[in-house]
C-alpha positions as CSV (number, residue, x, y, z in Angstrom):
1,M,4.5,-1.3,1.0
2,V,5.2,2.2,3.7
3,S,5.7,0.0,6.2
4,I,8.4,-2.0,4.9
5,R,10.1,0.9,4.3
6,F,10.1,1.9,8.3
7,L,10.9,-1.0,9.2
8,V,13.7,-1.1,7.1
9,F,15.1,2.5,7.8
10,E,14.2,2.2,10.9
11,L,16.9,-0.8,11.5
12,T,19.3,1.2,9.3
13,S,19.5,4.4,10.6
14,V,19.0,6.5,14.2
15,V,15.9,7.9,14.5
16,Q,14.7,11.2,15.9
17,R,12.2,12.0,18.0
18,H,9.9,13.7,16.1
19,H,10.3,11.2,13.0
20,Q,9.7,8.1,15.5
21,S,6.6,9.1,15.9
22,L,5.9,10.3,12.3
23,I,6.6,7.4,11.7
24,N,4.3,6.0,15.0
25,T,0.4,7.3,13.3
26,I,1.3,6.1,10.1
27,D,2.6,2.7,11.0
28,L,-1.0,3.1,13.0
29,S,-3.2,4.2,10.1
30,I,-1.7,1.1,8.1
31,A,-2.8,-1.3,11.1
32,C,-6.3,-0.2,10.9
33,I,-6.2,-0.2,6.9
34,F,-5.4,-4.0,7.0
35,L,-7.9,-4.6,11.1
36,V,-11.1,-2.8,8.2
37,D,-10.3,-5.3,5.7
38,F,-9.9,-7.4,7.9
39,M,-13.1,-6.8,9.3
40,V,-14.7,-6.6,5.6
41,G,-13.8,-10.5,4.8
42,L,-14.6,-12.0,8.1
43,Y,-18.4,-10.5,7.7
44,R,-18.1,-10.9,4.1
45,A,-18.1,-14.6,4.8
46,P,-20.1,-17.5,4.0
47,S,-18.4,-19.3,7.0
48,R,-16.5,-16.6,10.4
49,W,-15.1,-19.8,11.4
50,H,-13.3,-21.0,7.9
51,Y,-12.2,-17.7,6.9
52,F,-11.3,-16.4,10.5
53,K,-9.6,-20.2,10.2
54,H,-7.6,-20.3,7.1
55,H,-6.2,-16.1,7.5
56,W,-5.9,-15.5,11.0
57,Y,-2.0,-14.7,10.1
58,E,-4.0,-11.5,8.8
59,L,-4.7,-9.9,12.5
60,L,-1.0,-10.4,13.3
61,A,-0.4,-7.6,10.2
62,A,-3.1,-5.9,12.5
63,I,-1.1,-5.4,15.2
64,P,0.1,-1.6,15.7
65,L,4.4,-1.9,16.1
66,T,4.3,2.0,18.2
67,D,4.6,1.0,21.4
68,H,7.5,0.3,23.2
69,V,6.8,-2.6,24.3
70,V,6.1,-4.6,20.7
71,R,9.1,-3.2,19.6
72,S,11.0,-6.2,20.0
73,L,7.9,-7.5,17.2
74,R,8.9,-5.3,14.4
75,S,9.7,-8.2,12.2
76,L,5.9,-9.7,11.8
77,R,5.4,-6.7,9.8
78,I,6.9,-9.1,7.0
79,V,3.1,-10.5,7.3
80,R,2.4,-7.2,5.9
81,M,4.7,-7.7,2.9
82,L,3.2,-11.1,2.9
83,R,-0.4,-9.9,2.7
84,L,0.8,-7.1,0.1
85,I,2.1,-9.5,-1.5
86,Q,-1.1,-11.8,-1.4
87,I,-3.7,-8.8,-2.3
88,L,-1.1,-8.0,-6.0
């Protein structure tokens, strides 16, 4: 949910450089949490191939969107929202 708030904030306002740095740090932390969650699920799965085949989209949520090159892919944060909805 925090990631979604940052996405809305970034899209609707002018973000100063020091705020962007903080947002990038938080976004990277969120991406790491999603990556760890995916890796734990993969490790605990009886069939890792089956798990990967049915949960590959969760890796998209683990992509940190802090680099200037991937800023055009900010919409992938929506995948995080979908993952959170699935968890809830």
